[in-house]
C-alpha positions as CSV (number, residue, x, y, z in Angstrom):
1,X,0.0,0.0,0.0
2,X,1.4,3.4,-1.0
3,X,1.8,6.0,1.7
4,X,1.2,3.7,4.6
5,X,1.8,6.4,7.2
6,X,-1.7,7.7,8.0
7,X,-0.9,10.3,10.6
8,X,1.9,11.7,12.7
9,X,1.7,12.7,16.3
10,X,3.9,15.5,17.6
11,X,4.5,15.7,21.3
12,X,6.1,18.5,23.3
13,X,6.8,18.2,27.0
14,X,9.3,17.2,29.5
15,X,10.6,14.0,31.2
16,X,10.5,13.5,35.0
17,X,11.2,10.7,37.3
18,X,8.0,9.3,38.9
19,X,7.9,6.3,41.2
20,X,11.5,5.4,40.1
21,X,10.6,5.4,36.4
22,X,11.2,8.0,33.7
23,X,7.8,9.5,32.7
24,X,7.0,11.9,29.9
25,X,4.7,14.8,30.7
26,X,3.1,16.2,27.6
27,X,2.5,19.9,27.4
28,X,1.3,20.0,23.7
29,X,-0.1,17.4,21.4
30,X,-0.6,17.9,17.6
31,X,-2.1,15.2,15.3
32,X,-1.2,15.7,11.6
33,X,-3.1,13.9,9.0
34,X,-3.2,14.4,5.2
35,X,-6.3,16.5,5.8
36,X,-4.5,18.9,8.1
37,X,-3.2,19.3,11.7
38,X,-5.2,19.5,14.8
39,X,-4.2,20.4,18.4
40,X,-5.3,17.6,20.8
41,X,-6.2,18.5,24.3
42,X,-3.5,17.2,26.6
43,X,-6.0,15.8,29.2
44,X,-7.9,14.1,26.4
45,X,-4.7,12.6,25.1
46,X,-3.5,11.3,28.4
47,X,-7.0,9.8,29.1
48,X,-7.3,8.1,25.7
49,X,-7.4,4.3,25.6
50,X,-6.1,2.3,22.6
51,X,-8.6,1.1,20.0
52,X,-9.7,-2.4,21.0
53,X,-8.8,-3.7,17.5
54,X,-5.4,-2.0,17.3
55,X,-3.3,-5.1,18.1
56,X,-5.2,-7.2,15.5
57,X,-5.4,-4.5,12.8
58,X,-2.5,-5.7,10.6
59,X,-3.6,-9.3,10.7
60,X,-7.2,-8.4,9.9
61,X,-6.2,-6.1,7.0
62,X,-3.8,-8.7,5.6
63,X,-6.5,-11.4,5.8
64,X,-9.1,-9.2,4.2
65,X,-6.8,-8.2,1.3
66,X,-5.3,-11.7,0.7
67,X,-8.4,-13.9,1.3
68,X,-11.4,-11.7,0.6
69,X,-10.5,-9.5,-2.4
70,X,-14.0,-10.1,-3.8
71,X,-15.4,-8.5,-0.6
72,X,-13.2,-5.5,-0.9
73,X,-14.3,-5.1,-4.6
74,X,-18.0,-5.4,-3.4
75,X,-17.4,-2.6,-0.8
76,X,-16.6,-0.2,-3.6
77,X,-20.4,-0.1,-4.3
78,X,-20.5,2.1,-1.2
79,X,-18.0,4.6,-2.6
80,X,-18.9,7.7,-4.6
81,X,-18.2,6.9,-8.3
82,X,-16.1,10.1,-8.6
83,X,-13.7,8.7,-6.0
84,X,-13.2,5.6,-8.1
85,X,-12.5,7.4,-11.3
86,X,-9.1,6.2,-12.7
87,X,-8.7,3.6,-9.9
88,X,-6.4,0.7,-10.7
89,X,-6.6,-1.0,-7.3
90,X,-8.5,-0.8,-4.0
91,X,-7.0,-2.1,-0.8
92,X,-8.1,-2.1,2.8
93,X,-5.9,0.5,4.6
94,X,-7.1,0.7,8.1
95,X,-9.7,-0.6,10.5
96,X,-10.8,0.5,13.9
97,X,-13.8,0.2,16.1
98,X,-15.6,2.9,14.1
99,X,-15.1,1.8,10.5
100,X,-13.0,0.5,7.6
101,X,-10.8,2.7,5.4
102,X,-10.1,1.7,1.8
103,X,-7.1,3.0,-0.2
104,X,-8.1,3.8,-3.8
105,X,-4.9,3.7,-5.9
106,X,-4.6,5.4,-9.2
107,X,-1.6,5.5,-11.5
108,X,-0.2,8.7,-10.2
109,X,-1.9,9.3,-6.8
110,X,-4.2,7.7,-4.3
111,X,-7.1,8.6,-2.0
112,X,-8.7,7.1,1.1
113,X,-12.4,6.5,1.7
114,X,-13.9,5.8,5.1
115,X,-16.8,3.3,5.5
116,X,-18.2,3.9,8.9
117,X,-19.8,1.0,10.9
118,X,-23.4,1.4,12.1
119,X,-22.1,0.9,15.7
120,X,-18.7,0.6,17.3
121,X,-17.0,-2.8,17.3
122,X,-15.2,-3.6,20.5
123,X,-14.0,-7.2,19.6
124,X,-13.3,-9.3,16.6
125,X,-16.7,-11.0,16.5
126,X,-18.4,-7.6,16.4
127,X,-16.1,-6.5,13.7
128,X,-17.1,-9.5,11.6
129,X,-20.7,-8.5,12.0
130,X,-20.1,-4.9,11.1
131,X,-18.2,-5.8,7.9
132,X,-21.1,-8.2,7.0
133,X,-23.5,-5.2,7.5
134,X,-21.4,-3.1,5.1
135,X,-21.4,-6.0,2.6
136,X,-25.2,-6.3,2.8
137,X,-25.4,-2.5,2.2
138,X,-23.1,-2.9,-0.8
139,X,-25.2,-5.8,-2.2
140,X,-28.3,-3.5,-1.9
141,X,-26.6,-0.7,-3.7
142,X,-28.4,0.1,-7.0
143,X,-25.5,-0.5,-9.4
144,X,-22.0,-1.8,-9.2
145,X,-19.3,0.8,-9.3
146,X,-16.5,-1.4,-10.8
147,X,-13.0,-0.1,-11.0
148,X,-12.3,1.8,-14.1
149,X,-9.0,0.4,-15.2
150,X,-6.5,2.8,-16.9
151,X,-4.8,1.6,-20.0
152,X,-1.0,1.3,-19.5
153,X,-0.3,2.7,-22.9
154,X,-1.5,6.1,-21.7
155,X,-4.7,6.2,-23.9
156,X,-7.0,5.4,-21.0
C-alpha cells in the first residue's frame, strides 16, 4: 500500500522521574493527517485508551486483502463513483472500532475512503458482524461501481 503512514503525532513536554521510572509529561499534542493538523487537548490525550482492534489490525487487513479481495471489490459499491475514477486498485488500509478505510490507488496518486460502521466494534466478533452489514449494504446498492482500469499505454 502506497503512503502507509496515516498520521503523525507530535508531542512536546518534559521528562521527569515518577515512582522510580522515567515518565513523559506532555504539554502540547498535535495530530497531523493528510487533511491537516489539529491540536489535541493534553488531558484528552492522556486519558485516551487504545482502540480495542489495534493489536489485530495488521492481521485483519492482511486477511481481508489476501483472502477476501472479492469482498473489498463489493465494498466499492458504497464509494462515490467520482472517487473511483481512474482507480487501478482498491486495498483495505485501516480498520478501527468505528469503521474501515479503503485506499483507492490510481496510476499517479491515491485517496482514502472511510466506510463507517453502524455501531462501534469492541471485539473481533463484532467487527465481523459490522463488515457483514457493510457487505449487505453494498449488495443492496443500486448499481455496481466497478473499478475503471486505466490503460497502461496512456490512452485510458
